[in-house]
Structure formats: structure tokens, C-alpha cells
C-alpha positions in Angstrom: 32.4 30.0 9.3 33.1 29.5 5.6 31.3 28.0 2.6 33.0 26.7 -0.5 35.8 29.3 -0.4 33.8 32.2 1.0 35.8 34.4 3.3 35.1 33.8 7.0 32.3 36.0 8.2 32.2 38.1 11.3 29.9 37.1 14.2 26.1 37.3 13.6 24.9 40.9 14.0 22.4 41.7 16.7 20.0 43.5 14.4 16.6 41.9 13.5 16.5 39.1 11.0 13.8 38.5 8.5 11.5 35.5 8.6 8.2 34.7 6.9 6.5 35.0 10.3 8.1 38.1 11.6 11.5 39.2 12.9 13.8 37.5 15.4 17.0 38.4 17.2 20.0 36.0 17.3 19.3 35.3 21.0 15.7 34.2 20.2 17.0 32.0 17.4 19.4 30.2 19.7 16.6 29.0 21.9 14.9 27.0 19.1 17.2 24.1 18.1 14.9 23.0 15.3 15.7 26.0 13.2 19.0 26.7 11.5 20.6 30.0 10.7 21.9 30.6 7.2 23.1 33.6 5.1 21.7 34.6 1.7 24.2 36.2 -0.6 22.8 38.5 -3.3 24.2 41.5 -5.1 27.3 41.7 -2.9 25.4 41.6 0.5 24.7 38.9 3.1 21.3 38.6 4.6 20.7 36.3 7.6 17.8 34.0 7.2 16.0 31.6 9.6 14.9 28.2 8.1 14.1 24.6 9.0 16.3 21.8 7.7 13.1 20.1 6.4 12.1 23.2 4.4 11.8 22.5 0.7 13.8 24.5 -1.8 10.6 25.9 -3.1 9.5 27.1 0.3 12.9 28.8 0.9 12.4 30.7 -2.4 8.9 31.7 -1.2 10.5 33.1 2.0 13.0 35.0 -0.2 10.0 36.4 -2.2 8.4 37.8 0.9 11.6 39.5 2.1 11.9 43.2 1.4 14.6 44.2 -1.0 15.0 40.8 -2.5 13.8 39.6 -6.0 10.1 38.8 -5.9 10.0 36.3 -8.8 10.3 32.9 -7.1 10.2 30.7 -10.1 13.1 32.5 -11.6 15.5 32.1 -8.8 18.6 29.8 -8.6 20.1 28.9 -5.2 23.7 27.6 -4.9 25.3 26.2 -1.8 28.8 24.6 -1.4 29.3 24.8 -5.2 26.1 22.9 -6.1 22.8 24.3 -7.4 19.8 23.5 -5.3 17.8 22.6 -8.4 15.1 20.2 -7.2 12.2 22.3 -5.9 10.7 19.4 -3.8 14.0 18.4 -2.2 14.8 19.5 1.4 17.6 21.7 2.5 19.0 18.8 4.5 19.0 16.7 1.4 21.6 19.1 0.0 23.6 19.1 3.2 22.6 22.7 4.1 23.5 23.2 7.8 23.9 26.0 10.3 25.8 29.0 9.0 26.0 28.0 5.3 25.9 30.7 2.7 23.2 30.3 -0.1 24.0 32.3 -3.2 21.0 33.7 -4.9 21.1 34.0 -8.7 18.3 35.4 -10.9 17.9 33.7 -14.3 15.3 35.7 -16.0 14.8 38.1 -18.9 12.7 40.3 -16.6 15.9 41.9 -15.1 16.9 44.9 -17.1 20.4 46.5 -17.0 20.3 50.3 -16.6 23.5 52.2 -17.6 23.8 55.8 -16.6 26.4 58.1 -18.1 26.8 61.7 -17.0 28.2 64.6 -19.1 31.2 64.7 -16.8 32.1 61.2 -17.9 30.9 59.3 -14.7 29.3 56.0 -15.4 27.4 53.5 -13.3 25.0 50.6 -13.8 22.4 48.8 -11.9 19.6 46.2 -12.5 15.9 46.5 -12.1 13.0 44.3 -12.9 11.2 45.2 -16.1 7.9 45.4 -14.1 9.4 48.5 -12.3 8.4 52.0 -13.3 10.4 55.2 -14.0 9.7 56.4 -10.5 11.7 53.5 -9.1 14.5 54.1 -11.6 14.7 57.7 -10.3 15.1 56.4 -6.8 18.0 54.2 -7.8 19.6 57.1 -9.6 19.2 59.3 -6.5 21.1 56.7 -4.5 24.0 56.6 -7.0 24.4 60.3 -7.9 24.4 63.1 -5.2 23.6 65.8 -7.7 20.4 63.9 -8.5 19.6 63.0 -4.9 16.0 64.3 -5.1 13.9 62.0 -7.3 11.2 64.7 -7.4 13.6 67.0 -9.1 14.4 64.6 -11.9 13.0 64.5 -15.4 13.5 61.5 -17.6 13.0 61.8 -21.4 13.3 59.4 -24.2 13.5 60.6 -27.8 12.1 63.9 -26.7 9.2 62.3 -24.8 8.9 63.1 -21.1 8.3 59.9 -19.2 5.9 60.0 -16.3 6.8 58.2 -13.1 4.2 55.5 -13.6 5.7 54.4 -17.0 6.9 50.8 -16.9 10.5 49.9 -18.0 8.9 47.0 -20.0 6.8 49.5 -21.9 9.9 51.6 -22.8 11.8 48.5 -24.0 8.8 47.4 -26.1 8.4 50.7 -27.8 12.0 51.4 -28.5 13.1 47.9 -29.6 16.8 48.6 -30.0 19.9 47.2 -28.3 20.3 50.4 -26.4 17.5 52.8 -25.5 18.7 56.3 -24.8 17.0 58.3 -22.1 18.0 61.7 -20.7 17.8 62.6 -17.0 17.7 66.3 -16.2 16.8 68.4 -13.2 13.6 70.3 -13.1 15.0 73.4 -11.5 17.4 75.9 -13.1 19.3 76.6 -9.8 20.5 73.0 -9.6 20.7 72.2 -13.3 24.4 71.5 -14.0 24.0 69.4 -17.2 22.3 66.6 -18.8 22.8 63.0 -17.8 22.5 60.2 -20.3 20.6 57.1 -19.2 20.8 53.9 -21.3 18.4 51.0 -20.9 19.8 47.8 -22.4 16.9 46.1 -24.2 16.5 42.3 -24.5 14.7 41.6 -27.7 16.4 42.5 -30.9 16.1 41.8 -34.6 18.9 40.9 -37.0 18.4 41.8 -40.6 21.7 43.1 -42.0 23.4 41.0 -44.6 27.1 40.5 -44.6 29.7 39.6 -47.2 30.9 36.1 -46.4 33.1 35.6 -49.4 36.3 33.7 -48.7 38.5 36.8 -49.0 36.4 38.8 -46.7 36.0 36.0 -44.2 39.8 35.6 -43.9 40.9 39.2 -43.9 41.1 39.9 -40.2 42.4 36.6 -38.9 45.7 34.8 -39.0 45.6 31.4 -37.4 48.7 30.0 -39.1 50.5 30.0 -35.7 48.0 27.6 -34.2 49.3 24.1 -33.3 47.4 21.8 -35.6 47.5 18.8 -33.3 46.9 20.5 -29.9 44.2 19.0 -27.8 42.4 20.4 -24.7 42.1 17.5 -22.3 39.9 17.5 -19.2 42.9 18.0 -16.9 44.6 20.8 -18.9 43.8 24.2 -17.4 43.3 27.2 -19.7 44.0 30.7 -18.3 43.8 34.1 -20.0 46.9 35.2 -21.7 48.7 38.5 -20.9 47.8 41.7 -22.6 48.9 42.0 -26.2 50.2 45.2 -27.9 46.6 45.9 -29.1 43.5 46.5 -27.1 41.1 44.5 -29.3 41.3 41.0 -30.5 38.8 38.4 -31.7 39.8 35.3 -33.6 38.7 31.6 -33.7 40.7 29.0 -31.9 41.4 26.5 -34.8 43.2 23.5 -33.4 43.2 21.5 -36.6 44.1 23.2 -39.9 42.0 20.7 -41.8 38.9 22.3 -40.3 37.2 25.0 -42.4 34.7 27.0 -40.4 31.3 27.4 -42.0 30.6 30.7 -43.8 27.8 31.5 -41.2 30.4 31.1 -38.5 32.8 33.5 -40.2 29.9 35.8 -40.8 29.2 35.8 -37.0 32.9 36.4 -36.1 33.4 39.2 -38.7 30.2 41.0 -37.6 31.1 40.7 -33.9 34.6 42.1 -34.6 33.2 45.0 -36.5 30.9 45.8 -33.6 33.8 45.8 -31.1 36.0 47.8 -33.5 33.2 50.4 -33.8 33.4 51.0 -30.1 30.4 49.0 -29.0 31.0 47.4 -25.6 29.9 43.9 -24.8 26.7 43.9 -22.8 26.7 41.5 -19.9 23.6 39.5 -19.6 21.5 39.9 -16.4 20.6 36.2 -16.6 22.5 33.0 -15.6 25.2 32.1 -13.1 28.2 32.9 -15.2 29.5 35.8 -17.4 27.7 35.9 -20.7 28.0 38.9 -23.0 25.8 40.1 -25.9 28.0 41.3 -28.7 26.7 44.1 -31.0 27.0 44.8 -34.7 28.8 47.9 -36.1 25.7 50.0 -35.7 25.3 49.2 -32.0 21.7 48.4 -32.5 21.5 44.7 -33.1 22.9 41.6 -31.2 25.1 39.4 -33.3 26.5 36.8 -30.8 26.9 35.7 -27.2 30.4 35.3 -25.7 31.0 33.2 -22.6 34.5 33.4 -21.3 35.8 30.2 -19.5 37.3 32.3 -16.6 33.8 33.8 -15.9 31.9 30.5 -15.7 30.1 29.7 -12.5 32.6 29.2 -9.7 35.5 30.2 -12.0 38.2 32.6 -10.8 36.6 35.7 -12.5 32.9 34.9 -12.1 31.0 38.2 -12.0 28.1 36.8 -10.0 29.8 36.5 -6.7 29.7 32.7 -6.7 32.5 31.1 -4.6 35.5 29.7 -6.3 35.5 26.0 -6.8 38.2 24.5 -4.5 38.1 21.0 -6.1 37.4 22.1 -9.7 33.9 20.6 -9.9 31.2 22.7 -11.5 27.7 23.5 -10.4 26.5 20.2 -11.8 27.9 16.8 -10.7 30.3 15.3 -13.3 31.4 18.7 -14.8 34.5 20.8 -14.4 34.8 24.5 -14.1 36.4 26.0 -17.2 35.1 23.3 -19.6 31.7 24.9 -20.3 32.9 26.5 -23.5 34.1 23.2 -24.9 30.8 21.6 -24.1 28.9 24.4 -25.8 30.9 23.9 -29.0 30.6 20.1 -28.7 26.8 20.3 -28.6 26.9 22.3 -31.9 29.4 19.9 -33.5 27.4 16.8 -32.5 24.1 18.3 -33.6 24.2 16.5 -37.0 21.8 17.5 -39.8 19.2 15.0 -40.8 21.0 14.5 -44.0 24.0 13.0 -42.3 27.0 13.8 -40.1 27.9 17.5 -40.0 30.1 18.6 -42.9 33.3 20.5 -42.2 32.3 23.1 -44.9 28.5 23.2 -44.9 26.1 25.6 -43.3 23.3 23.0 -42.9 21.2 23.4 -39.8 21.5 20.7 -37.2 18.7 18.3 -36.3 18.0 20.0 -32.9 18.8 23.5 -34.1 21.7 24.3 -31.8 23.0 27.8 -32.9 26.4 27.9 -34.6 29.0 28.0 -31.9 32.8 28.3 -32.0 35.7 28.5 -29.6 37.4 32.0 -29.8 39.9 34.1 -28.0 38.8 37.7 -27.4 40.5 40.8 -25.8 38.3 43.7 -24.7 38.3 45.8 -21.5 34.5 45.5 -21.3 34.7 42.0 -19.8 35.1 41.2 -16.1 38.8 42.0 -15.4 39.5 42.2 -11.6 43.2 42.7 -12.4 44.9 43.4 -15.7 43.0 43.3 -19.0 43.8 39.9 -20.5 42.8 37.8 -23.5 39.9 35.5 -22.7 39.1 32.1 -24.3 35.4 31.2 -24.5 32.5 30.1 -26.7 31.0 32.4 -29.2 27.4 31.5 -30.2 25.2 33.1 -32.8 22.4 35.2 -31.2 19.1 33.9 -32.2 16.0 36.1 -32.7 13.4 34.9 -30.3 10.1 35.7 -28.7 11.2 34.7 -25.2 11.7 31.2 -23.7 9.5 28.2 -23.0 9.4 29.5 -19.4 7.1 32.3 -20.6 4.2 30.1 -21.8 2.7 26.7 -21.2 4.2 23.7 -23.0 0.9 22.6 -24.5 1.4 25.0 -27.5 4.7 23.6 -28.6 4.8 21.3 -31.7 5.6 17.7 -30.8 8.3 17.5 -33.4 10.1 20.5 -31.9 10.0 19.1 -28.4 11.1 15.7 -29.6 14.2 17.0 -31.4 15.4 18.6 -28.1 14.7 15.4 -26.2 17.0 13.5 -28.6 19.8 16.0 -28.1 19.4 16.1 -24.3 19.3 12.3 -23.8 22.1 11.7 -26.2 24.4 14.3 -24.5 23.1 13.5 -21.0 22.3 17.2 -20.4 22.5 18.1 -16.7 20.8 21.5 -17.1 17.8 21.4 -19.4 15.0 23.7 -18.2 12.4 25.8 -19.9 14.5 28.9 -19.6 17.2 27.7 -22.0 14.8 26.7 -24.8 14.0 29.8 -26.8 10.8 30.3 -28.8 12.0 31.2 -32.3 10.1 33.0 -35.0 7.3 31.1 -36.7 8.2 29.3 -39.8 6.5 29.7 -43.2 4.2 26.8 -42.4 3.0 28.6 -39.3 4.8 26.2 -36.8 6.7 27.5 -33.8 10.4 26.7 -33.7 12.2 25.8 -30.5 15.9 26.7 -30.1 18.0 24.9 -27.5 20.8 26.9 -25.9 23.1 26.7 -22.8 24.9 23.4 -23.2 27.7 24.0 -20.8 26.7 21.1 -18.6 26.3 18.3 -21.2 28.6 15.3 -21.5 29.2 15.0 -17.7 31.3 12.2 -16.2 28.2 10.7 -14.5 24.4 10.7 -14.8 23.8 12.0 -11.3 22.5 15.5 -12.2 20.7 14.7 -15.5 17.5 16.8 -15.5 15.1 17.2 -18.4 12.2 19.6 -17.7 10.4 18.4 -20.8 9.8 15.0 -19.0 6.7 16.8 -17.6 5.4 18.1 -20.9 2.7 16.2 -22.8 4.7 15.9 -25.9 7.2 13.6 -24.1 4.6 10.9 -23.8 4.0 10.8 -27.6 5.9 8.2 -29.6 8.8 9.3 -31.9 8.0 9.7 -35.6 9.6 7.3 -38.1 11.8 10.2 -39.3 13.2 10.8 -35.8 13.6 7.1 -35.2 15.7 6.8 -38.4 17.9 9.7 -37.2 18.4 8.1 -33.8 19.4 4.8 -35.5 22.0 6.6 -37.6 23.8 7.9 -34.5 27.3 6.5 -33.7 29.0 7.3 -30.4 32.4 6.1 -31.6 32.3 8.4 -34.6 31.1 11.3 -32.4 34.1 10.8 -30.0 36.4 10.7 -33.0 34.8 13.9 -34.4 35.3 15.8 -31.2 38.9 14.7 -31.1 39.4 15.9 -34.7 38.1 19.3 -33.5 40.6 19.3 -30.6 38.7 18.0 -27.6 39.8 14.5 -26.5 37.0 13.4 -24.2 38.0 11.8 -20.9 37.3 8.2 -20.4 34.4 9.0 -18.1 32.8 11.6 -20.5 33.2 9.3 -23.5 31.6 6.5 -21.5 28.6 8.8 -20.8 28.2 9.5 -24.5 28.5 5.8 -25.3 25.9 4.7 -22.7 23.4 7.5 -23.4 23.5 6.8 -27.1 23.1 3.1 -26.4 20.1 3.7 -24.3 18.5 6.0 -26.8 18.9 3.6 -29.7 17.7 0.5 -27.7 14.8 2.5 -26.4 13.4 3.6 -29.8 13.9 0.0 -31.1 11.4 -1.0 -28.5 9.0 1.8 -29.3 9.7 3.7 -26.1 8.6 7.3 -25.7 10.9 10.2 -24.7 9.3 10.1 -21.3 10.0 6.4 -20.9 13.7 6.7 -21.9 14.3 10.0 -20.1 12.8 8.6 -16.9 15.5 6.0 -16.9 18.2 8.7 -17.1 16.8 11.1 -14.4 16.5 10.6 -10.7 13.1 10.6 -9.1 14.5 12.4 -6.0 17.8 13.8 -5.0 19.1 10.8 -3.0 17.6 8.0 -5.1 19.8 6.8 -7.9 18.4 6.7 -11.4 17.9 3.5 -13.3 20.8 4.2 -15.6 23.0 4.8 -12.6 22.0 1.4 -11.3 22.7 -0.2 -14.6 26.2 1.3 -14.7 26.9 0.2 -11.2 25.7 -3.3 -11.9 28.0 -3.5 -14.9 31.0 -2.3 -12.9 30.3 -5.0 -10.3 30.1 -7.7 -13.0 33.5 -7.1 -14.5 37.1 -7.3 -13.2 39.0 -4.1 -12.4 41.3 -4.3 -15.3 38.6 -5.0 -17.8 38.7 -3.1 -21.1 36.3 -0.3 -21.9 34.8 -2.4 -24.7 34.1 -5.3 -22.4 32.6 -3.0 -19.8 30.3 -1.5 -22.4 29.2 -5.0 -23.5 28.2 -5.6 -19.8 26.3 -2.4 -19.8 24.5 -3.4 -23.0 23.5 -6.8 -21.6 22.2 -5.5 -18.3 20.4 -2.7 -20.2 18.7 -5.2 -22.4 17.5 -7.2 -19.5 16.0 -4.1 -17.8 14.3 -2.9 -21.0 12.9 -6.3 -21.7 11.3 -6.2 -18.3 9.4 -3.1 -19.1 8.6 -3.8 -22.8 7.0 -6.6 -24.8 7.8 -7.7 -28.3 9.8 -4.6 -29.1 7.0 -2.2 -28.0 6.1 -0.4 -24.8 2.6 -1.4 -23.8 -0.1 1.2 -23.4 -1.3 2.0 -19.8 -4.9 0.8 -20.0 -6.2 -2.7 -20.0 -9.7 -3.7 -21.0 -11.1 -7.2 -20.1 -12.9 -8.9 -22.9 -14.8 -12.2 -22.3 -12.4 -13.4 -19.6 -9.4 -12.1 -21.3 -7.3 -8.9 -21.0 -6.7 -7.0 -24.2 -3.6 -5.0 -24.6 -2.5 -3.0 -27.7 1.2 -3.1 -28.7 3.0 -0.3 -30.5 5.3 -2.7 -32.5 6.0 -6.4 -32.8 9.6 -6.2 -34.1 11.1 -9.0 -31.9 8.5 -11.8 -31.6 11.2 -14.4 -30.6 12.3 -12.2 -27.7 8.6 -11.6 -26.8 8.1 -15.4 -26.4 11.2 -15.6 -24.2 10.0 -12.8 -21.9 6.5 -14.2 -21.6 7.9 -17.7 -20.7 10.2 -16.1 -18.1 7.2 -14.5 -16.5 5.1 -17.7 -16.6 2.8 -16.1 -19.1 2.6 -19.1 -21.4 -1.2 -19.1 -21.9 -1.6 -16.1 -24.2 -2.6 -15.4 -27.7 -2.2 -12.5 -30.1 -4.1 -11.1 -33.1 -4.0 -7.8 -35.0 -1.1 -6.6 -32.9 -2.9 -7.4 -29.7 -1.9 -9.7 -26.9 -4.6 -11.6 -24.9 -3.7 -12.8 -21.5 -6.1 -14.8 -19.1 -7.4 -12.6 -16.2 -5.9 -15.1 -13.7 -2.4 -14.1 -15.0 -3.1 -10.4 -15.0 -1.1 -9.7 -11.8 2.0 -11.3 -13.2 1.4 -9.4 -16.5 1.4 -6.1 -14.6 4.6 -7.1 -12.8 6.2 -8.0 -16.0 5.4 -4.6 -17.6 6.0 -2.6 -14.4 3.1 -0.3 -15.3 
């Protein structure tokens, strides 16, 4: 039995298996043909699990929650099977093709996991992860399992800054009190006869503050890096594999990958690179994040007390050759999301930053102006350090380096009702434009409050944007109330200024020549966004066209693309195909809009007529054409209202698809 490259497993053991209703032996399970038998892979171990093919993904996570020794936070789990994330909670196991004997890989994506690093005076080091809700007593038990000399938890004493920590003290309390990148504790034995030394325990904290200013003058920015040997015209195409280079003569390297010499990195990017290098040069190891499905490393400053950036190597992406999470290697090269490729996540991260144009216009090659959606500064770099995941020789890694942003958690930590409409809307524009296949509340950070008292939202994790298809487009904000509010005139003006052709050329200038399929996705998504706002559509209305209602039901945009493909000849040019998409898209949008504006949901009859408010009346000639097409010729309008006889009301509803 194998699953997506997982080594063939031995026969099912005869020990008892966990189930939400009790325990079962393999013999008992074989008598019930309605159940299937799968394995759960987590932290290097396989756990047999009894499920039904008709179980929802959410119910499987609940079963995992009830199982002893497995993470208890159901809403923070990710399940991966056969190289695909089981992302839709209401979908069934059988919808994803999960069958007897499959391996489900469990990944925890939460800030509640805390990395604990223990260093003994003899030089021995080991790490493990605990939930922040655990207490010091639990940490002692984990230490006892790792270190024979500390095998008795009752004989341990844990101190922090001279303070003796009681067993009931929560890890979260310790992290909150000592808000540094590394919190130093000391573990010692209570009894003199077994006291052989003092062990250092480090708890890696999550929330940090960055306040140090750095010299970003031109001389200082350039002093460590020589990129003169870079090929100015080299391009990373979709089919070109990038692998780590062999070990250099030095054991530390960090420099940007500048493909076109005409590109001048912004000073804030050089600031980030310089500060990250200084941190590594000062002996501060990269800290691997406990979250996510790939390798992501928090990079420290020279003091070792503040995070500067986040590095994501391409060879440690989900399902890549050196992935540290235990996910199976992708045999066909496809990523966790449909339409993406393993090893291209770093380019997509950088592309999201490049294409996040400021409101003043297209992103300047030399400016530091913040982008419209607030994507943190991101650059492609190569980095050499032994602190990354190196199963073999230590090699130079290529990956994305993104500025670490101070935050107060993610949108996962609170209800969406408190978020400003403008902040949500700016992210909706970014996601729909780039056809993001992985937007959830966990990758929208809650930034510090601005001077005007407004909360700032920061979008991160764009490794699954610009896919080759729309199949896995998912926007969690669709279910937020702000998505049903209309865009402001300022945002509409920004959307109207977007140009997909210029965006494709800009990415090529930076070294990434989009494949035909990825470029097509950007063209169509930008087209839909612009046509939608012209008709007064809300983010919810446009986003619903891009996302599937269920796993196996195609989205509206997929149907439009398929219809366009069927309407043109095989050798048709890309421009002609996009014209066909535009025409079919217009027909569909006209069916659900009137006179350039989406119609409100409620209708109130007035003296034998049905009154309906319109948001805009920008295309009156087109409105007449639509009404005539729907046999709605007997209507009148006044004060931006349309009056339709009640006898025609059913047709009116059909026209608007309310």
C-alpha cells in the first residue's frame, strides 16, 4: 500500500485502533464493509483510523480531536491526501477520492504551537513542540522523555530570569511576560546527589516587536553583495527546475537573486536583507515556524531578540524534496493546490508583492511606497546556512524572503465583524485579481492600529496565487459581512486602472515569464474584476463566480472558460480566445445585472407594481436590450428605480437570478 510516494507500509498491526466510539481490532473492522481503514500521519508516526467514506472532512477532524496524543484544536488542522489538501470542511472523504489504506497527513497551522529548544551544558540539543495552552508540568514530562538524566519530572526545577516556575504555569503566560524572540529558562535537578549541571531551555516566542533603525544609504546597502555575475536576461520558466547549489567555500551566504540589472531594489528591501544577514553573521540560527505545510524560517536581527524576515526555501515547500513536515514527494510535480507546481511558491510570493501596485500608480522600481493591499516587501534570495533542513550536504537554497510584520495575531483569532470594510476590500481585490487558491483567515494578519484608530489587515502567504486553473480558488472572506458591501469609488478607480498585459510584462521584466496558462488566469480574473465593478457588483458577487460551491461542481468562471474553449478552433490565437471569454462573460453578467448595477435582494410591491432600487444606471441602452430579451417590455423607471408589473415578476426574478 502506498500513497503519493509514501513507502509501502507493513501489514496492519493487531493492536487496538482508535475510533470515536471505542476501540476495534483489524478483524472486527474487516466484518463491516461500510467502513474504510486509513492511516493518519503526524510527527513521524502512523496511526490507524476507522472512518466512513461519507464522513465529512470536519467530522474526521473531530475524530482526530478526540484521539489521545493528537492535536486537540480541530479548526487549526490541515489534512493532505495524495498530494491534495482536503480543504473543504463540508465535503466528504469519498469526494476527495480517499479509499481503503490511504495515508492522511495531518499538519497543524496555528500560532498556538510553541517550539521548545533544550540545550544541555554538555552541548546536547533537542527540540519539540507543545501547544501554548500546556503548562510547565507538561514540558517537564517531555523533557523527561528526551533526557535520561532528567527522567524524573518531579526532580526538575524550571526557572526563568531567576523566577522559579510552578508546574501549573502556562507556556502562553511565559511567552506573554517575556516577549522576546527567545525566552531562556533553566532546568535543574532538585536533589544534590543527581545534580550534574544546569540545562538551558529556550522557548521560541511568536509575537515580537521591531524598532531598531538601520542605515540604508546606498553604500551601506551594497557593501555585502556582489550581483555582477548574474545573467541579466535569465528567466525562470514554469518548466525550469531550480535545485540547491553545492556548498561554497564559506558557511554563510545571503544575497538577492537579481535577474535584470536594470532593477534597483527598494531601500526597505535592502534594509531587510542587510539586517537578516547581520543576524545570521551574529550566530543567530533561523527559527523554523511551527505553522504551515512547508519550511518557513523566522530570521533574527543581530541582537537575536527581534524577527526581521521570513525565509521560505523552494526545496522545502509542501511536497518538495526536502519538505520538513513529512509530506510525500510530488510525483507529477503538482502542488497542494490544483494548477500550481512544487518549487514555484517563492516566485508567486514575489509576484504578489510586485503586482500589489500602490494607489498612486504602478509600482516604481526605486520607490518604497506601500502597495494597495499591503503585501509585505518580498524578494527572491539565495541563502546558505546549516540551520535549514538539510537531509544531506549543506547547500545553498533559493527562496522568498519576506519582511516580518508586527502583528496582533491573525483574523482566525477574532470574528470578522470588527474588521474595517476598506481593509477587507483591498484584500478581496488582490485575491480575485491573482486567483488566490489559499486565502483563509489564518494568512491575514491583524496589524497594529493606525493613527486614525483603524485596524490594519496584512495579507501573507501567496505561494498559491496565479494558478493555471480556477479549480481551487478559495476566499474565506466570501462569508464575511464586508464582502456584501459595495466597493468605494476609490477602490473602483484602482480596479479600473489595472492592466493584465502590463502586469505580465512587469513580471517578465523581473525574470518570471508566466506560462500561457498562468497568464491566461491573470487575464481572465482581471477581466472579471473590472467588468464586475463596472456593473456595481460586490466582492461577494464577483468572488462567488470564481469559487466552487462544492468540490465537484465547477465554478461559473470555469464554465465560462470551458464555453469559450468550445467556441473557438484549436489553433485560435490567445487574443481571439480571450475575446470569446469576454463575450461569454458579458452575457452571463448581463443575466445577473440590470443597467450596469446589481439589483438589491428585496422587492416591495407598490400599487400593483414591484419597486426595485438600482445601484447604478451606467448602461441604459444595454438595460433596454436585457429587458427586451426577457420579455420585460412593460416597465418604467424613476429616481434610479425600476417598476415592473407584478404579472411579470416571475420573469423578472429569473432575469436577475436572485
